[in-house]
Biopython code that builds the backbone (N, CA, C, O; Angstrom):
import numpy as np
from Bio.PDB.StructureBuilder import StructureBuilder

atoms = [
    (1, "MET", "N", (50.996, 56.560, 203.034)),
    (1, "MET", "CA", (49.869, 56.801, 201.562)),
    (1, "MET", "C", (50.012, 55.153, 200.660)),
    (1, "MET", "O", (51.065, 54.598, 200.348)),
    (2, "THR", "N", (49.054, 54.822, 200.486)),
    (2, "THR", "CA", (48.611, 53.582, 199.660)),
    (2, "THR", "C", (48.483, 54.068, 198.033)),
    (2, "THR", "O", (47.843, 55.068, 197.707)),
    (3, "HIS", "N", (49.209, 53.181, 197.055)),
    (3, "HIS", "CA", (49.496, 53.252, 195.900)),
    (3, "HIS", "C", (48.929, 51.890, 195.140)),
    (3, "HIS", "O", (49.137, 50.810, 195.693)),
    (4, "TYR", "N", (48.398, 51.921, 194.201)),
    (4, "TYR", "CA", (47.947, 50.953, 193.184)),
    (4, "TYR", "C", (48.338, 51.029, 191.725)),
    (4, "TYR", "O", (48.043, 51.865, 190.871)),
    (5, "ALA", "N", (49.243, 49.693, 191.649)),
    (5, "ALA", "CA", (49.253, 49.896, 190.217)),
    (5, "ALA", "C", (47.952, 49.189, 189.395)),
    (5, "ALA", "O", (47.558, 48.137, 189.898)),
    (6, "TRP", "N", (47.261, 49.647, 188.213)),
    (6, "TRP", "CA", (46.118, 49.372, 187.873)),
    (6, "TRP", "C", (46.680, 49.859, 185.973)),
    (6, "TRP", "O", (47.605, 50.440, 185.405)),
    (7, "THR", "N", (44.925, 48.891, 185.522)),
    (7, "THR", "CA", (45.320, 49.061, 184.279)),
    (7, "THR", "C", (43.725, 48.746, 183.828)),
    (7, "THR", "O", (43.066, 47.725, 184.021)),
    (8, "ILE", "N", (43.320, 50.099, 183.102)),
    (8, "ILE", "CA", (41.973, 50.081, 182.016)),
    (8, "ILE", "C", (41.812, 49.973, 180.603)),
    (8, "ILE", "O", (42.192, 50.668, 179.661)),
    (9, "LYS", "N", (41.199, 49.000, 180.692)),
    (9, "LYS", "CA", (41.157, 48.329, 179.431)),
    (9, "LYS", "C", (40.066, 48.999, 178.611)),
    (9, "LYS", "O", (39.157, 48.505, 179.277)),
    (10, "ALA", "N", (39.389, 49.760, 177.658)),
    (10, "ALA", "CA", (38.372, 49.720, 176.552)),
    (10, "ALA", "C", (38.671, 49.091, 175.546)),
    (10, "ALA", "O", (39.861, 48.841, 175.351)),
    (11, "PRO", "N", (37.747, 48.687, 174.687)),
    (11, "PRO", "CA", (37.842, 48.716, 173.154)),
    (11, "PRO", "C", (37.477, 50.080, 172.485)),
    (11, "PRO", "O", (36.502, 50.776, 172.771)),
    (12, "GLY", "N", (38.395, 50.330, 171.581)),
    (12, "GLY", "CA", (38.753, 51.119, 170.511)),
    (12, "GLY", "C", (39.708, 52.423, 171.419)),
    (12, "GLY", "O", (39.853, 53.581, 171.029)),
    (13, "ARG", "N", (40.257, 51.830, 172.679)),
    (13, "ARG", "CA", (40.817, 52.624, 173.431)),
    (13, "ARG", "C", (42.266, 52.109, 173.739)),
    (13, "ARG", "O", (42.516, 50.907, 173.836)),
    (14, "GLN", "N", (43.517, 53.429, 173.934)),
    (14, "GLN", "CA", (44.675, 52.400, 174.243)),
    (14, "GLN", "C", (44.508, 51.858, 175.666)),
    (14, "GLN", "O", (43.654, 52.367, 176.392)),
    (15, "GLU", "N", (45.071, 51.121, 175.986)),
    (15, "GLU", "CA", (45.017, 50.738, 177.202)),
    (15, "GLU", "C", (45.811, 51.386, 178.069)),
    (15, "GLU", "O", (46.982, 51.506, 177.710)),
    (16, "ILE", "N", (45.453, 51.915, 179.287)),
    (16, "ILE", "CA", (45.723, 52.537, 180.277)),
    (16, "ILE", "C", (46.685, 51.885, 181.456)),
    (16, "ILE", "O", (46.267, 50.805, 181.873)),
    (17, "ARG", "N", (47.901, 52.366, 182.054)),
    (17, "ARG", "CA", (48.672, 51.419, 183.053)),
    (17, "ARG", "C", (48.842, 52.390, 183.917)),
    (17, "ARG", "O", (48.997, 53.508, 183.425)),
    (18, "LYS", "N", (48.861, 52.292, 185.119)),
    (18, "LYS", "CA", (49.517, 54.085, 185.767)),
    (18, "LYS", "C", (49.735, 53.112, 187.435)),
    (18, "LYS", "O", (49.103, 52.083, 187.676)),
    (19, "VAL", "N", (50.735, 53.734, 188.382)),
    (19, "VAL", "CA", (50.388, 53.543, 189.620)),
    (19, "VAL", "C", (50.544, 54.984, 190.302)),
    (19, "VAL", "O", (51.416, 55.853, 190.331)),
    (20, "THR", "N", (49.063, 54.774, 190.919)),
    (20, "THR", "CA", (48.665, 55.980, 191.504)),
    (20, "THR", "C", (47.529, 55.707, 193.145)),
    (20, "THR", "O", (47.091, 54.609, 193.486)),
    (21, "THR", "N", (47.372, 56.586, 193.642)),
    (21, "THR", "CA", (46.483, 56.424, 194.511)),
    (21, "THR", "C", (45.075, 56.205, 194.737)),
    (21, "THR", "O", (44.759, 56.929, 193.793)),
    (22, "LEU", "N", (44.431, 55.983, 194.998)),
    (22, "LEU", "CA", (42.829, 55.422, 194.826)),
    (22, "LEU", "C", (42.360, 56.978, 194.423)),
    (22, "LEU", "O", (41.917, 56.983, 193.274)),
    (23, "ALA", "N", (42.336, 58.144, 194.975)),
    (23, "ALA", "CA", (41.967, 59.037, 194.606)),
    (23, "ALA", "C", (42.610, 59.635, 193.286)),
    (23, "ALA", "O", (41.967, 60.598, 192.869)),
    (24, "GLU", "N", (43.481, 59.374, 192.688)),
    (24, "GLU", "CA", (43.991, 59.399, 191.567)),
    (24, "GLU", "C", (43.536, 58.888, 190.501)),
    (24, "GLU", "O", (43.325, 59.483, 189.444)),
    (25, "LEU", "N", (43.330, 57.518, 190.787)),
    (25, "LEU", "CA", (42.848, 56.711, 189.648)),
    (25, "LEU", "C", (40.899, 57.068, 189.900)),
    (25, "LEU", "O", (40.157, 57.246, 188.934)),
    (26, "CYS", "N", (40.484, 57.097, 191.139)),
    (26, "CYS", "CA", (39.183, 57.745, 190.842)),
    (26, "CYS", "C", (38.851, 59.293, 189.883)),
    (26, "CYS", "O", (37.904, 59.680, 189.198)),
    (27, "ASP", "N", (39.615, 59.623, 190.109)),
    (27, "ASP", "CA", (39.811, 61.183, 188.821)),
    (27, "ASP", "C", (40.395, 60.917, 187.624)),
    (27, "ASP", "O", (40.567, 61.736, 186.721)),
    (28, "VAL", "N", (40.668, 59.885, 187.619)),
    (28, "VAL", "CA", (41.458, 59.430, 185.947)),
    (28, "VAL", "C", (39.608, 58.606, 185.404)),
    (28, "VAL", "O", (39.235, 58.700, 184.234)),
    (29, "LEU", "N", (38.967, 58.078, 186.196)),
    (29, "LEU", "CA", (37.854, 57.374, 185.930)),
    (29, "LEU", "C", (37.031, 58.441, 185.445)),
    (29, "LEU", "O", (36.558, 58.318, 184.315)),
    (30, "ARG", "N", (36.856, 59.168, 185.921)),
    (30, "ARG", "CA", (35.826, 60.689, 185.960)),
    (30, "ARG", "C", (36.296, 61.283, 184.401)),
    (30, "ARG", "O", (35.550, 61.568, 183.464)),
    (31, "VAL", "N", (37.535, 61.350, 184.456)),
    (31, "VAL", "CA", (37.991, 61.956, 183.330)),
    (31, "VAL", "C", (37.295, 60.895, 181.730)),
    (31, "VAL", "O", (36.612, 61.313, 180.794)),
    (32, "LEU", "N", (37.659, 59.929, 181.907)),
    (32, "LEU", "CA", (37.501, 59.498, 180.804)),
    (32, "LEU", "C", (36.120, 59.144, 180.539)),
    (32, "LEU", "O", (35.858, 58.682, 179.428)),
    (33, "ASP", "N", (35.074, 59.312, 181.511)),
    (33, "ASP", "CA", (33.853, 59.480, 181.278)),
    (33, "ASP", "C", (33.155, 57.944, 180.611)),
    (33, "ASP", "O", (32.398, 57.820, 179.649)),
    (34, "LEU", "N", (33.700, 56.940, 181.473)),
    (34, "LEU", "CA", (33.370, 55.194, 181.224)),
    (34, "LEU", "C", (31.725, 55.347, 181.833)),
    (34, "LEU", "O", (31.241, 56.215, 182.560)),
    (35, "PRO", "N", (31.209, 54.325, 181.312)),
    (35, "PRO", "CA", (29.696, 54.173, 181.754)),
    (35, "PRO", "C", (30.012, 53.528, 183.029)),
    (35, "PRO", "O", (30.978, 52.771, 183.121)),
    (36, "ALA", "N", (29.322, 53.763, 183.915)),
    (36, "ALA", "CA", (29.160, 53.132, 185.341)),
    (36, "ALA", "C", (30.779, 53.442, 186.111)),
    (36, "ALA", "O", (31.710, 52.708, 186.445)),
    (37, "ILE", "N", (30.544, 54.794, 186.166)),
    (37, "ILE", "CA", (32.265, 55.507, 186.495)),
    (37, "ILE", "C", (33.263, 55.041, 187.263)),
    (37, "ILE", "O", (34.427, 54.790, 186.952)),
    (38, "GLU", "N", (32.303, 54.878, 189.047)),
    (38, "GLU", "CA", (33.287, 54.398, 189.560)),
    (38, "GLU", "C", (32.462, 52.524, 190.336)),
    (38, "GLU", "O", (31.482, 52.440, 191.076)),
    (39, "PRO", "N", (33.153, 51.581, 189.898)),
    (39, "PRO", "CA", (32.807, 49.946, 190.202)),
    (39, "PRO", "C", (32.368, 50.009, 191.536)),
    (39, "PRO", "O", (33.110, 50.420, 192.428)),
    (40, "PRO", "N", (31.167, 49.617, 191.746)),
    (40, "PRO", "CA", (30.567, 49.396, 193.180)),
    (40, "PRO", "C", (31.836, 48.296, 193.744)),
    (40, "PRO", "O", (32.259, 48.558, 194.870)),
    (41, "GLU", "N", (32.268, 47.465, 193.251)),
    (41, "GLU", "CA", (32.888, 46.157, 193.774)),
    (41, "GLU", "C", (34.303, 47.245, 194.331)),
    (41, "GLU", "O", (34.454, 47.077, 195.541)),
    (42, "PHE", "N", (35.127, 48.075, 193.866)),
    (42, "PHE", "CA", (35.989, 48.547, 193.915)),
    (42, "PHE", "C", (36.498, 49.369, 195.560)),
    (42, "PHE", "O", (37.644, 49.607, 195.943)),
    (43, "VAL", "N", (35.625, 49.556, 196.028)),
    (43, "VAL", "CA", (35.122, 50.493, 197.196)),
    (43, "VAL", "C", (34.448, 49.800, 197.801)),
    (43, "VAL", "O", (33.626, 49.233, 197.082)),
    (44, "THR", "N", (34.368, 49.475, 199.138)),
    (44, "THR", "CA", (33.349, 48.637, 200.438)),
    (44, "THR", "C", (32.695, 49.575, 200.782)),
    (44, "THR", "O", (32.990, 50.714, 200.421)),
    (45, "VAL", "N", (31.678, 49.314, 201.543)),
    (45, "VAL", "CA", (31.110, 50.360, 202.195)),
    (45, "VAL", "C", (31.794, 51.236, 203.257)),
    (45, "VAL", "O", (31.373, 52.392, 203.286)),
    (46, "ASP", "N", (32.935, 50.870, 204.291)),
    (46, "ASP", "CA", (33.420, 51.588, 204.914)),
    (46, "ASP", "C", (34.747, 52.240, 204.027)),
    (46, "ASP", "O", (35.546, 52.704, 204.841)),
    (47, "MET", "N", (35.108, 52.373, 202.967)),
    (47, "MET", "CA", (35.584, 53.124, 202.135)),
    (47, "MET", "C", (36.904, 52.047, 202.319)),
    (47, "MET", "O", (37.934, 52.630, 201.981)),
    (48, "GLU", "N", (37.119, 50.878, 202.685)),
    (48, "GLU", "CA", (38.269, 50.128, 202.523)),
    (48, "GLU", "C", (38.534, 49.505, 201.265)),
    (48, "GLU", "O", (37.493, 48.957, 200.902)),
    (49, "VAL", "N", (39.273, 49.370, 200.594)),
    (49, "VAL", "CA", (39.602, 49.309, 199.069)),
    (49, "VAL", "C", (40.446, 47.733, 199.279)),
    (49, "VAL", "O", (41.382, 47.530, 200.053)),
    (50, "PHE", "N", (39.729, 46.612, 198.236)),
    (50, "PHE", "CA", (40.323, 45.391, 198.259)),
    (50, "PHE", "C", (41.594, 45.358, 197.848)),
    (50, "PHE", "O", (41.701, 45.872, 196.735)),
    (51, "ASP", "N", (43.063, 44.785, 198.492)),
    (51, "ASP", "CA", (44.512, 44.583, 197.689)),
    (51, "ASP", "C", (44.575, 44.667, 196.378)),
    (51, "ASP", "O", (45.352, 45.362, 195.725)),
    (52, "HIS", "N", (43.501, 43.736, 195.876)),
    (52, "HIS", "CA", (43.497, 43.483, 194.213)),
    (52, "HIS", "C", (42.199, 43.222, 194.226)),
    (52, "HIS", "O", (41.377, 43.112, 195.136)),
    (53, "GLY", "N", (42.112, 43.092, 192.430)),
    (53, "GLY", "CA", (40.875, 42.604, 191.432)),
    (53, "GLY", "C", (40.657, 42.732, 190.604)),
    (53, "GLY", "O", (41.642, 42.998, 189.915)),
    (54, "THR", "N", (39.616, 42.703, 190.006)),
    (54, "THR", "CA", (39.313, 42.836, 188.556)),
    (54, "THR", "C", (37.782, 43.502, 188.509)),
    (54, "THR", "O", (37.089, 43.113, 189.449)),
    (55, "TYR", "N", (37.056, 44.518, 187.512)),
    (55, "TYR", "CA", (36.082, 44.757, 187.610)),
    (55, "TYR", "C", (36.111, 44.703, 186.091)),
    (55, "TYR", "O", (37.177, 44.769, 185.477)),
    (56, "HIS", "N", (34.616, 44.551, 185.327)),
    (56, "HIS", "CA", (34.330, 44.280, 184.387)),
    (56, "HIS", "C", (32.925, 44.576, 184.077)),
    (56, "HIS", "O", (31.928, 43.903, 184.335)),
    (57, "HIS", "N", (33.050, 45.955, 183.344)),
    (57, "HIS", "CA", (31.612, 46.600, 183.004)),
    (57, "HIS", "C", (31.139, 46.285, 181.356)),
    (57, "HIS", "O", (31.725, 46.220, 180.276)),
    (58, "ASP", "N", (29.654, 46.123, 181.866)),
    (58, "ASP", "CA", (28.914, 45.372, 180.273)),
    (58, "ASP", "C", (29.745, 44.719, 179.946)),
    (58, "ASP", "O", (30.237, 45.199, 178.924)),
    (59, "GLU", "N", (30.640, 43.068, 180.497)),
    (59, "GLU", "CA", (31.322, 42.529, 179.807)),
    (59, "GLU", "C", (30.561, 41.857, 178.529)),
    (59, "GLU", "O", (29.453, 41.325, 178.588)),
    (60, "GLY", "N", (31.625, 42.024, 176.999)),
    (60, "GLY", "CA", (30.723, 41.683, 175.974)),
    (60, "GLY", "C", (29.653, 42.761, 175.025)),
    (60, "GLY", "O", (29.399, 42.740, 173.821)),
    (61, "GLY", "N", (29.150, 43.719, 176.168)),
    (61, "GLY", "CA", (28.643, 44.201, 175.397)),
    (61, "GLY", "C", (28.921, 45.362, 174.747)),
    (61, "GLY", "O", (30.136, 45.545, 174.837)),
    (62, "GLU", "N", (28.257, 46.475, 173.971)),
    (62, "GLU", "CA", (28.795, 47.490, 173.134)),
    (62, "GLU", "C", (29.362, 48.729, 174.560)),
    (62, "GLU", "O", (30.074, 49.658, 174.178)),
    (63, "ASP", "N", (29.080, 48.675, 175.800)),
    (63, "ASP", "CA", (29.777, 49.889, 176.786)),
    (63, "ASP", "C", (30.763, 49.004, 177.720)),
    (63, "ASP", "O", (30.651, 49.075, 178.944)),
    (64, "GLU", "N", (31.950, 47.980, 176.971)),
    (64, "GLU", "CA", (32.512, 46.991, 177.841)),
    (64, "GLU", "C", (33.744, 47.761, 178.127)),
    (64, "GLU", "O", (34.258, 48.226, 177.109)),
    (65, "TRP", "N", (34.328, 48.010, 179.185)),
    (65, "TRP", "CA", (35.615, 47.915, 179.684)),
    (65, "TRP", "C", (36.069, 47.317, 180.644)),
    (65, "TRP", "O", (35.237, 46.487, 181.010)),
    (66, "SER", "N", (37.078, 47.294, 181.334)),
    (66, "SER", "CA", (37.503, 46.584, 182.801)),
    (66, "SER", "C", (38.599, 47.320, 183.623)),
    (66, "SER", "O", (38.989, 48.337, 183.049)),
    (67, "LEU", "N", (39.061, 47.128, 184.546)),
    (67, "LEU", "CA", (39.911, 47.567, 185.730)),
    (67, "LEU", "C", (40.282, 46.392, 186.401)),
    (67, "LEU", "O", (39.560, 45.536, 186.912)),
    (68, "THR", "N", (41.903, 46.487, 186.311)),
    (68, "THR", "CA", (42.520, 45.629, 187.276)),
    (68, "THR", "C", (42.994, 46.472, 187.673)),
    (68, "THR", "O", (43.164, 47.485, 186.994)),
    (69, "TRP", "N", (43.515, 46.331, 189.350)),
    (69, "TRP", "CA", (44.224, 46.893, 190.488)),
    (69, "TRP", "C", (45.065, 46.169, 191.209)),
    (69, "TRP", "O", (44.662, 45.051, 191.532)),
    (70, "THR", "N", (46.161, 46.506, 191.566)),
    (70, "THR", "CA", (46.981, 45.489, 192.517)),
    (70, "THR", "C", (47.190, 46.763, 193.850)),
    (70, "THR", "O", (47.602, 47.860, 193.472)),
    (71, "LYS", "N", (46.955, 46.607, 195.063)),
    (71, "LYS", "CA", (47.847, 47.695, 196.166)),
    (71, "LYS", "C", (49.331, 47.097, 196.231)),
    (71, "LYS", "O", (49.515, 45.925, 196.559)),
    (72, "ILE", "N", (50.421, 47.996, 195.890)),
    (72, "ILE", "CA", (51.481, 47.831, 195.848)),
    (72, "ILE", "C", (52.272, 48.415, 196.975)),
    (72, "ILE", "O", (53.243, 47.775, 197.378)),
    (73, "ASP", "N", (51.835, 50.039, 197.761)),
    (73, "ASP", "CA", (52.630, 50.214, 199.210)),
    (73, "ASP", "C", (51.182, 50.531, 200.269)),
    (73, "ASP", "O", (50.002, 50.849, 200.130)),
    (74, "ASP", "N", (51.995, 50.262, 201.195)),
    (74, "ASP", "CA", (50.639, 51.057, 202.214)),
    (74, "ASP", "C", (51.846, 51.887, 203.323)),
    (74, "ASP", "O", (51.835, 51.611, 204.522)),
    (75, "THR", "N", (52.873, 52.935, 202.731)),
    (75, "THR", "CA", (53.482, 53.359, 203.492)),
    (75, "THR", "C", (53.234, 54.523, 204.080)),
    (75, "THR", "O", (53.073, 55.427, 203.260)),
    (76, "PRO", "N", (53.163, 54.773, 204.955)),
    (76, "PRO", "CA", (53.185, 56.234, 205.790)),
    (76, "PRO", "C", (53.966, 57.361, 205.225)),
    (76, "PRO", "O", (55.077, 57.170, 204.731)),
    (77, "ILE", "N", (53.334, 58.694, 205.295)),
    (77, "ILE", "CA", (54.430, 59.443, 204.501)),
    (77, "ILE", "C", (55.223, 59.947, 205.998)),
    (77, "ILE", "O", (54.608, 59.907, 207.063)),
    (78, "ALA", "N", (56.391, 60.328, 205.926)),
    (78, "ALA", "CA", (57.267, 61.241, 207.244)),
    (78, "ALA", "C", (56.924, 62.372, 207.577)),
    (78, "ALA", "O", (56.619, 62.820, 206.472)),
    (79, "ASP", "N", (56.787, 62.986, 208.114)),
    (79, "ASP", "CA", (56.701, 64.650, 208.690)),
    (79, "ASP", "C", (58.102, 65.057, 208.747)),
    (79, "ASP", "O", (58.401, 66.192, 209.119)),
]
sb = StructureBuilder()
sb.init_structure("model")
sb.init_model(0)
sb.init_chain("A")
sb.init_seg("    ")
for serial, (resi, resn, name, xyz) in enumerate(atoms, 1):
    if name == "N":
        sb.init_residue(resn, " ", resi, " ")
    sb.init_atom(name, np.array(xyz, "f"), 0.0, 1.0, " ", f" {name:<3s}", serial, name[0])
structure = sb.get_structure()
């Protein structure tokens, strides 16, 4: 199962840093109800996630927030 270390920053909110799966990250984004919930750059057409990156929404605007992520593990789960 692949895990990612990620950070969400938004003005007026406490920075959130976690290590989770992609599904758990998407759940957090939905709960936070930030504008443009899932960054289009984060997931490619064939649902592969880039190993690392940063997404900025409305940089410098009133709805600004950012997500930075790094792939940290791609270990199969033993049966």
